[in-house]
C-alpha positions as CSV (number, residue, x, y, z in Angstrom):
1,M,0.0,0.0,0.0
2,R,1.3,3.4,-1.0
3,I,1.0,6.3,1.5
4,R,0.3,9.7,0.0
5,K,1.9,12.7,1.7
6,P,-0.1,15.8,1.9
7,L,1.0,18.6,-0.5
8,I,1.0,21.3,2.2
9,V,1.4,21.0,6.0
10,G,1.0,24.0,8.3
11,P,1.2,27.6,7.2
12,V,1.0,27.9,3.4
13,A,1.9,31.6,3.2
14,V,2.8,34.3,5.6
15,D,3.2,37.8,4.2
16,E,3.4,41.3,5.7
17,A,0.6,43.6,4.5
18,K,1.0,47.3,3.8
19,D,-0.4,48.2,7.2
20,G,2.2,46.0,9.0
21,S,-0.2,43.1,9.8
22,L,0.7,39.5,8.9
23,V,-1.6,37.8,6.4
24,K,-1.6,33.9,7.0
25,I,-3.1,31.3,4.7
26,L,-3.3,27.9,6.3
27,S,-4.5,24.5,5.0
28,T,-6.9,22.8,7.5
29,P,-8.6,19.4,7.4
30,S,-11.8,20.9,6.0
31,G,-10.3,23.6,3.8
32,V,-8.4,26.9,4.2
33,K,-8.1,29.4,7.1
34,V,-7.1,32.9,6.3
35,T,-6.1,35.4,9.0
36,G,-4.7,38.9,9.1
37,V,-6.6,40.2,6.1
38,K,-8.2,43.7,6.2
39,L,-11.9,43.7,6.8
40,G,-13.9,44.2,3.6
41,E,-11.1,42.7,1.4
42,T,-12.0,39.8,-0.9
43,I,-10.6,36.3,-0.8
44,R,-10.8,34.4,-4.1
45,I,-10.4,30.6,-4.5
46,Y,-9.7,29.2,-8.0
47,T,-9.1,25.7,-9.4
48,V,-5.7,25.1,-11.2
49,D,-7.7,25.6,-14.4
50,G,-8.5,29.2,-13.4
51,V,-12.2,28.5,-12.6
52,L,-13.4,30.7,-9.7
53,Q,-14.8,28.4,-6.9
54,K,-15.5,30.9,-4.2
55,S,-15.3,34.6,-3.6
56,I,-15.6,35.7,0.0
57,Q,-15.6,39.2,1.5
58,V,-13.7,39.3,4.8
59,E,-16.0,40.1,7.7
60,K,-13.9,39.0,10.7
61,Q,-10.2,38.5,11.7
62,T,-10.2,34.7,10.8
63,T,-12.0,33.4,7.8
64,D,-12.5,29.6,7.4
65,I,-13.3,28.5,3.9
66,P,-14.6,24.9,3.4
67,L,-13.2,23.2,0.3
68,Q,-13.3,19.8,-1.4
69,K,-10.4,17.5,-0.4
70,R,-7.9,16.0,-2.8
71,K,-7.7,19.0,-5.0
72,I,-5.3,21.9,-5.6
73,Y,-6.4,25.5,-5.4
74,I,-5.1,28.9,-6.0
75,V,-5.9,31.4,-3.1
76,K,-5.7,35.1,-4.0
77,V,-5.8,37.8,-1.4
78,G,-5.0,41.3,-2.4
79,G,-2.1,41.1,-4.8
80,K,-0.8,37.7,-3.5
81,S,-1.5,34.2,-4.9
82,V,-0.7,30.9,-3.2
83,K,-1.2,27.4,-4.5
84,I,-2.3,24.8,-1.9
85,G,-3.3,21.2,-2.0
86,L,-5.8,19.6,0.3
Protein backbone atom coordinates (compact mmCIF):
# COMPACT_ATOMS: atom_id res chain seq x y z
CA MET A 1 0.00 0.00 0.00
CA ARG A 2 1.33 3.41 -0.96
CA ILE A 3 0.94 6.27 1.51
CA ARG A 4 0.32 9.70 0.04
CA LYS A 5 1.94 12.68 1.70
CA PRO A 6 -0.06 15.89 1.94
CA LEU A 7 1.03 18.62 -0.47
CA ILE A 8 0.97 21.29 2.24
CA VAL A 9 1.35 20.98 6.00
CA GLY A 10 1.01 23.97 8.33
CA PRO A 11 1.19 27.57 7.17
CA VAL A 12 1.00 27.92 3.43
CA ALA A 13 1.89 31.58 3.21
CA VAL A 14 2.76 34.35 5.61
CA ASP A 15 3.22 37.84 4.21
CA GLU A 16 3.39 41.30 5.71
CA ALA A 17 0.61 43.58 4.49
CA LYS A 18 1.07 47.29 3.78
CA ASP A 19 -0.38 48.17 7.19
CA GLY A 20 2.18 45.94 8.98
CA SER A 21 -0.20 43.06 9.77
CA LEU A 22 0.68 39.49 8.86
CA VAL A 23 -1.55 37.70 6.37
CA LYS A 24 -1.59 33.93 6.94
CA ILE A 25 -3.13 31.29 4.69
CA LEU A 26 -3.24 27.83 6.25
CA SER A 27 -4.56 24.49 5.06
CA THR A 28 -6.96 22.78 7.47
CA PRO A 29 -8.59 19.33 7.38
CA SER A 30 -11.78 20.91 6.01
CA GLY A 31 -10.35 23.63 3.74
CA VAL A 32 -8.43 26.88 4.22
CA LYS A 33 -8.08 29.36 7.09
CA VAL A 34 -7.08 32.95 6.30
CA THR A 35 -6.08 35.43 9.02
CA GLY A 36 -4.71 38.96 9.11
CA VAL A 37 -6.65 40.22 6.08
CA LYS A 38 -8.16 43.70 6.20
CA LEU A 39 -11.93 43.70 6.80
CA GLY A 40 -13.86 44.15 3.56
CA GLU A 41 -11.11 42.69 1.38
CA THR A 42 -12.01 39.81 -0.96
CA ILE A 43 -10.53 36.29 -0.84
CA ARG A 44 -10.84 34.38 -4.11
CA ILE A 45 -10.36 30.64 -4.52
CA TYR A 46 -9.62 29.21 -7.99
CA THR A 47 -9.04 25.73 -9.37
CA VAL A 48 -5.74 25.14 -11.14
CA ASP A 49 -7.69 25.54 -14.43
CA GLY A 50 -8.49 29.13 -13.41
CA VAL A 51 -12.17 28.55 -12.59
CA LEU A 52 -13.40 30.70 -9.69
CA GLN A 53 -14.73 28.41 -6.94
CA LYS A 54 -15.43 30.92 -4.17
CA SER A 55 -15.30 34.65 -3.64
CA ILE A 56 -15.62 35.73 0.00
CA GLN A 57 -15.58 39.20 1.48
CA VAL A 58 -13.70 39.25 4.80
CA GLU A 59 -16.02 40.08 7.72
CA LYS A 60 -13.87 39.00 10.68
CA GLN A 61 -10.22 38.46 11.67
CA THR A 62 -10.24 34.74 10.84
CA THR A 63 -12.02 33.35 7.80
CA ASP A 64 -12.55 29.59 7.44
CA ILE A 65 -13.33 28.46 3.90
CA PRO A 66 -14.54 24.86 3.41
CA LEU A 67 -13.17 23.21 0.27
CA GLN A 68 -13.32 19.79 -1.35
CA LYS A 69 -10.41 17.51 -0.40
CA ARG A 70 -7.87 15.97 -2.79
CA LYS A 71 -7.73 19.04 -4.99
CA ILE A 72 -5.29 21.85 -5.66
CA TYR A 73 -6.45 25.47 -5.37
CA ILE A 74 -5.08 28.96 -5.93
CA VAL A 75 -5.93 31.37 -3.09
CA LYS A 76 -5.77 35.07 -4.00
CA VAL A 77 -5.82 37.75 -1.33
CA GLY A 78 -5.02 41.28 -2.39
CA GLY A 79 -2.08 41.10 -4.77
CA LYS A 80 -0.83 37.72 -3.49
CA SER A 81 -1.54 34.24 -4.88
CA VAL A 82 -0.75 30.96 -3.14
CA LYS A 83 -1.17 27.41 -4.49
CA ILE A 84 -2.36 24.86 -1.93
CA GLY A 85 -3.31 21.20 -1.95
CA LEU A 86 -5.84 19.56 0.34
